[in-house]
C-alpha positions in Angstrom: -38.3 90.4 -89.6 -36.4 93.3 -88.0 -33.9 91.3 -86.1 -31.7 94.3 -85.3 -34.4 96.1 -83.6 -35.4 93.0 -81.8 -31.8 92.3 -80.5 -31.7 95.9 -79.3 -34.6 95.1 -77.0 -32.5 92.7 -75.1 -30.2 93.4 -72.2 -26.6 93.3 -73.2 -24.8 90.1 -72.3 -23.4 90.3 -68.8 -25.6 93.2 -67.8 -27.6 91.1 -65.3 -28.4 87.6 -64.3 -31.4 85.9 -65.9 -34.7 86.4 -63.9 -35.4 83.0 -62.6 -38.8 83.9 -61.1 -40.7 83.2 -64.4 -38.9 81.1 -67.0 -40.6 82.6 -70.0 -40.2 86.3 -69.0 -37.2 88.2 -70.4 -38.4 91.7 -70.7 -38.6 91.7 -74.5 -41.9 90.9 -76.2 -40.2 89.0 -79.0 -38.0 87.0 -76.8 -40.9 86.4 -74.4 -43.0 85.0 -77.3 -40.0 82.9 -78.5 -39.5 81.4 -75.0 -43.1 80.7 -74.5 -43.3 78.8 -77.8 -40.1 76.9 -77.1 -40.9 76.0 -73.5 -44.5 74.9 -74.2 -43.1 71.6 -75.7 -40.6 71.2 -72.9 -43.2 71.7 -70.2 -45.5 69.2 -71.9 -42.6 66.7 -72.0 -41.9 67.3 -68.4 -45.5 66.8 -67.3 -45.6 63.5 -69.3 -42.4 62.4 -67.7 -43.6 63.3 -64.2 -46.7 61.3 -64.7 -44.7 58.3 -66.0 -42.2 58.5 -63.2 -45.2 58.6 -60.8 -46.6 55.4 -62.4 -43.3 53.6 -62.1 -42.8 54.7 -58.5 -46.2 53.8 -57.5 -45.9 50.4 -59.2 -42.7 49.7 -57.4 -44.1 51.0 -54.0 -47.1 48.8 -54.4 -45.0 45.8 -55.0 -42.8 46.6 -52.0 -45.8 47.0 -49.8 -47.2 43.6 -50.8 -43.8 42.1 -50.1 -43.4 43.7 -46.8 -46.9 43.0 -45.7 -48.2 46.4 -45.2 -52.0 47.1 -45.1 -54.2 47.3 -48.1 -54.8 51.1 -47.3 -51.4 51.9 -48.8 -52.3 49.9 -52.1 -55.7 51.6 -52.4 -53.9 55.0 -52.3 -51.4 54.0 -54.9 -54.1 52.7 -57.2 -56.0 56.1 -57.0 -52.8 58.0 -57.6 -51.9 55.8 -60.5 -55.3 56.6 -62.2 -54.7 60.3 -61.7 -51.2 60.0 -63.1 -52.5 58.2 -66.2 -55.1 60.9 -66.7 -52.5 63.6 -66.4 -50.4 61.9 -69.0 -53.0 61.7 -71.6 -54.4 65.1 -70.8 -51.1 66.8 -71.2 -50.9 65.6 -74.8 -54.0 67.7 -75.7 -53.1 70.9 -74.0 -51.2 73.7 -75.8 -51.1 76.3 -73.1 -48.0 76.4 -70.9 -50.0 77.7 -67.8 -52.5 74.9 -68.2 -49.7 72.4 -68.3 -48.1 73.8 -65.3 -51.4 73.6 -63.5 -51.9 70.0 -64.5 -48.5 69.2 -63.0 -49.3 71.1 -59.9 -52.5 69.3 -59.5 -50.9 65.9 -59.6 -48.4 66.9 -57.0 -50.9 68.5 -54.6 -53.4 65.8 -54.9 -50.7 63.3 -54.2 -49.8 65.2 -51.0 -53.5 65.2 -50.0 -53.9 61.4 -50.6 -50.9 60.6 -48.4 -52.3 62.9 -45.6 -55.7 61.1 -45.8 -54.0 57.9 -45.7 -52.0 58.9 -42.6 -55.2 60.0 -40.9 -56.9 56.8 -41.8 -54.1 54.6 -40.5 -53.5 56.9 -37.5 -49.7 57.0 -37.8 -46.8 58.0 -40.2 -45.1 54.9 -41.3 -41.9 54.6 -43.2 -43.8 54.4 -46.6 -45.5 57.6 -45.9 -42.2 59.5 -45.1 -40.7 58.0 -48.3 -43.9 59.2 -50.2 -43.4 62.7 -48.9 -39.8 62.9 -50.0 -40.6 61.5 -53.4 -43.3 64.2 -53.9 -40.7 66.9 -53.5 -37.9 65.1 -55.4 -40.0 64.8 -58.6 -40.8 68.5 -58.8 -37.8 69.5 -60.9 -38.8 67.0 -63.5 -41.1 69.8 -64.9 -39.2 72.9 -66.1 -40.7 75.5 -63.8 -39.7 79.1 -62.9 -39.0 79.7 -59.3 -42.5 81.3 -58.9 -44.2 78.1 -59.9 -41.8 75.8 -57.9 -42.2 78.0 -54.7 -46.0 77.9 -55.0 -46.0 74.0 -55.4 -43.7 73.5 -52.5 -45.6 75.9 -50.3 -48.9 74.1 -51.2 -47.4 70.7 -50.4 -45.9 71.9 -47.2 -49.1 73.6 -46.0 -51.2 70.4 -46.9 -49.2 68.3 -44.6 -48.4 70.9 -41.9 -52.0 72.1 -41.5 -53.6 68.7 -41.6 -51.1 67.1 -39.2 -51.0 70.1 -36.7 -54.8 69.8 -36.4 -54.4 66.2 -35.1 -51.1 66.6 -33.2 -52.4 64.3 -30.4 -52.7 61.4 -32.9 -49.3 61.6 -34.5 -47.2 62.8 -31.6 -44.5 65.7 -31.4 -41.8 63.5 -32.5 -43.5 62.3 -35.7 -44.4 65.8 -36.6 -40.9 67.2 -36.0 -39.5 64.4 -38.1 -42.0 65.2 -40.9 -41.0 68.9 -40.8 -37.4 68.1 -41.1 -38.1 65.8 -44.2 -40.3 68.5 -45.9 -38.1 71.5 -45.2 -34.9 69.7 -46.3 -36.5 68.3 -49.5 -38.1 71.7 -50.3 -34.7 73.5 -49.9 -33.0 71.1 -52.2 -35.9 71.2 -54.7 -35.8 75.1 -54.9 -32.1 75.2 -55.3 -32.3 72.8 -58.1 -35.2 74.6 -59.8 -33.4 77.9 -59.5 -30.2 76.6 -60.9 -32.1 74.9 -63.8 -34.1 77.9 -64.6 -31.0 80.1 -64.7 -29.3 77.8 -67.0 -32.2 77.3 -69.3 -33.0 80.9 -69.6 -29.4 81.7 -70.6 -29.7 78.9 -73.2 -32.9 80.3 -74.5 -31.5 83.7 -74.8 -28.5 82.6 -76.6 -30.5 80.4 -78.9 -32.9 83.3 -79.8 -29.9 85.5 -80.6 -28.2 82.9 -82.7 -31.4 82.2 -84.6 -32.0 86.0 -85.0 -28.4 86.4 -86.4 -28.9 83.5 -88.7 -32.3 84.9 -89.9 -30.7 88.3 -90.4 -27.8 86.8 -92.5 -30.4 84.9 -94.6 -32.5 88.1 -95.2 -29.3 89.8 -96.2 -28.5 87.1 -98.7 -32.0 87.7 -100.2 -31.5 91.4 -100.4 -30.1 93.5 -103.3 -27.4 95.7 -101.6 -28.0 98.7 -103.8 -31.8 99.1 -103.9 -32.8 97.1 -100.8 -35.2 95.1 -103.0 -35.4 91.3 -103.0 -32.9 89.6 -105.4 -33.3 86.8 -107.9 -32.6 84.2 -105.4 -35.5 85.3 -103.2 -38.1 85.4 -105.9 -37.1 82.0 -107.2 -37.2 80.4 -103.6 -40.5 82.0 -102.8 -42.2 81.6 -106.2 -43.8 78.2 -105.7 -45.1 79.0 -102.2 -46.7 82.3 -103.5 -48.3 80.7 -106.4 -49.7 77.9 -104.4 -51.2 80.4 -102.0 -52.8 82.4 -104.8 -54.2 79.3 -106.4 -55.7 78.1 -103.1 -57.3 81.5 -102.8 -58.7 81.4 -106.3 -56.8 84.5 -107.3 -55.3 85.5 -110.7 -51.6 86.2 -110.3 -49.0 87.8 -112.8 -45.4 87.5 -113.4 -43.8 90.6 -114.9 -40.4 91.5 -116.1 -39.3 95.1 -117.0 -36.2 97.0 -117.5 -35.3 100.7 -118.0 -35.1 102.2 -121.5 -31.8 103.9 -122.4 -30.3 103.1 -119.0 -26.8 103.0 -120.5 -27.3 106.5 -121.8 -28.4 107.7 -118.4 -25.2 106.3 -116.9 -23.1 107.8 -119.6 -24.7 111.2 -119.4 -25.1 111.7 -115.7 -22.7 109.2 -114.2 -23.0 105.8 -112.6 -23.8 107.3 -109.1 -26.8 109.0 -110.6 -27.8 105.7 -112.4 -27.7 103.9 -109.1 -30.0 106.5 -107.7 -32.4 106.0 -110.5 -32.4 102.2 -109.7 -33.3 103.2 -106.2 -36.1 105.4 -107.2 -37.6 102.5 -109.2 -37.4 100.2 -106.3 -38.9 102.6 -103.9 -41.8 103.5 -106.4 -42.7 100.0 -107.2 -42.4 98.7 -103.6 -45.0 101.4 -102.3 -48.0 99.9 -104.0 -47.3 96.1 -103.3 -50.0 94.2 -101.5 -49.0 91.7 -98.7 -47.4 88.6 -100.2 -46.5 90.2 -103.5 -42.9 90.2 -104.5 -40.7 92.9 -106.1 -37.1 91.8 -107.0 -34.1 93.2 -108.9 -32.9 90.5 -111.1 -29.7 92.3 -112.1 -28.6 95.4 -113.8 -31.6 97.5 -114.7 -34.0 94.4 -114.9 -36.7 93.8 -112.3 -39.3 91.2 -111.7 -42.8 91.3 -110.1 -45.1 88.7 -108.7 -48.5 90.3 -108.4 -52.0 89.1 -107.1 -53.7 92.4 -108.2 -54.5 93.8 -111.6 -51.3 94.9 -113.1 -52.5 98.0 -115.0 -53.6 100.0 -112.0 -50.6 98.9 -110.0 -48.1 99.9 -112.8 -50.0 103.2 -113.2 -49.6 104.2 -109.4 -46.0 103.0 -109.4 -44.9 105.0 -112.4 -46.7 108.1 -111.1 -44.6 107.7 -107.9 -41.5 107.3 -110.0 -42.3 110.6 -112.0 -42.7 112.4 -108.7 -39.2 111.4 -107.6 -37.8 112.2 -111.1 -39.3 115.7 -110.9 -37.3 116.6 -107.8 -34.0 116.7 -109.7 -35.1 118.0 -113.1 -34.1 121.5 -111.9 -30.6 120.3 -111.5 -30.2 119.4 -115.2 -32.3 116.3 -115.5 -34.2 117.1 -118.7 -37.8 116.0 -119.2 -36.8 114.1 -122.4 -34.4 112.1 -120.3 -37.0 110.8 -117.9 -37.1 107.2 -117.0 -39.3 105.0 -119.1 -39.7 101.2 -118.9 -40.6 98.2 -121.1 -42.7 95.5 -119.6 -43.4 91.8 -120.3 -46.0 89.9 -118.3 -47.8 86.6 -118.2 -51.0 85.8 -116.4 -50.7 82.6 -114.1 -54.4 81.8 -113.9 -55.4 79.7 -110.9 -57.4 77.2 -112.8 -54.4 76.1 -114.7 -51.7 73.8 -113.5 -49.1 75.5 -111.4 -46.6 77.2 -113.8 -42.9 76.6 -112.9 -40.7 79.7 -112.4 -38.6 79.0 -115.5 -41.8 78.9 -117.7 -43.1 82.1 -116.2 -39.7 83.8 -116.6 -39.4 82.7 -120.2 -42.9 83.8 -121.1 -42.4 87.3 -119.5 -38.9 87.6 -121.0 -40.2 87.0 -124.5 -42.9 89.5 -124.0 -40.5 92.0 -122.7 -38.3 91.6 -125.8 -41.4 92.0 -127.9 -42.2 95.2 -126.1 -38.7 96.5 -126.7 -38.8 95.5 -130.5 -41.9 97.7 -130.8 -40.0 100.8 -129.5 -40.2 100.2 -125.8 -42.1 102.3 -123.3 -45.0 99.8 -123.3 -46.4 96.7 -121.8 -46.6 93.4 -123.8 -48.6 90.4 -122.4 -47.2 87.1 -123.5 -48.6 83.4 -123.3 -47.0 80.7 -121.4 -47.2 78.1 -124.1 -45.0 79.7 -126.6 -44.6 83.2 -125.2 -46.0 84.9 -128.4 -46.7 88.6 -127.7 -50.5 89.5 -127.6 -51.6 92.9 -128.8 -49.8 95.5 -126.5 -51.6 96.7 -123.5 -50.8 100.4 -123.5 -50.8 102.9 -120.6 -51.5 106.6 -121.4 -51.4 106.2 -125.1 -48.2 104.2 -125.1 -46.3 106.0 -122.4 -46.1 104.1 -119.2 -47.3 106.3 -116.4 -46.9 109.3 -118.5 -43.2 109.2 -118.1 -41.3 110.9 -121.0 
């Protein structure tokens, strides 16, 4: 993951205030995706909380209505809304899309508004329970983490439901009742939008800070897995990722191979051309062997001039292509005193980690490949030896180009 490039996509801290219109929009594709994934759970939790609060309020309101002796029309409305709130609660648990979750919460609020309006029309008046219900509908809006766009849409819909339905029957409710209703709605709507805007700004700032913190942590973790000289993965990385990779290969039914190799006469190269040139040779090796890896395969520098590979492809064609790439890099400096006879050659030990066998631990794979590598060097180097996992006894050598890996000389 290229966290440095990702951070550069973000506005610098203090450049501008967070855009509170949409809570998951930041102007960076990576941060947008991060926010969407993070907010999905929060919105689901908000919708569930909204429905639970509704159930509690409806239960209390129903009890108060019975105690105060209000008509059964109120109770009927509360039962219908309780059924809707229960359905929203269970539906939210099965929905993974944040927009659908927002729509679910909006549906509960708007349907509740419509139910109260129908109740007022049926009774022919706006009683205190209805005024309280109107205020409560607005008050519970901030329980769900909306952006200002969604909150404004909800407030506008609730306002229009009440305003249009009552204005068409103004002679029934009276001017003073409608004026009082407008006051309650506009006051509650203003408070709700201010709360939502403030909450959205704070939450977006938190999301951005959390994203940058996790990005920095991920970058530091990645750096701890990288060899600083060659840019290849290091011993720690291949050890940590080994079990996961082997499990995946076994599940896919693919053969996989663990290889160890080192450079022949590397000390002589350092002594003859200097350590700076030796470092460049190690970089050539890393570049050449990384070029031909398939997704999920691992190339790592174990230390010094020793490297390890975890392959899910046939090793011989891969080694052939990698060593050809290495020879191309070597040929560029031979005119500067790099003699053909001093070209880089390697000795390789490998073990086959067959998928039908039990998963081989890293230590066993390493020991088997390491013993095969020593066998290759004992036979003069510049060759490949395949070892066995049981006792790491070298099999007959698998030679490349008549004993010369990749044709390197």
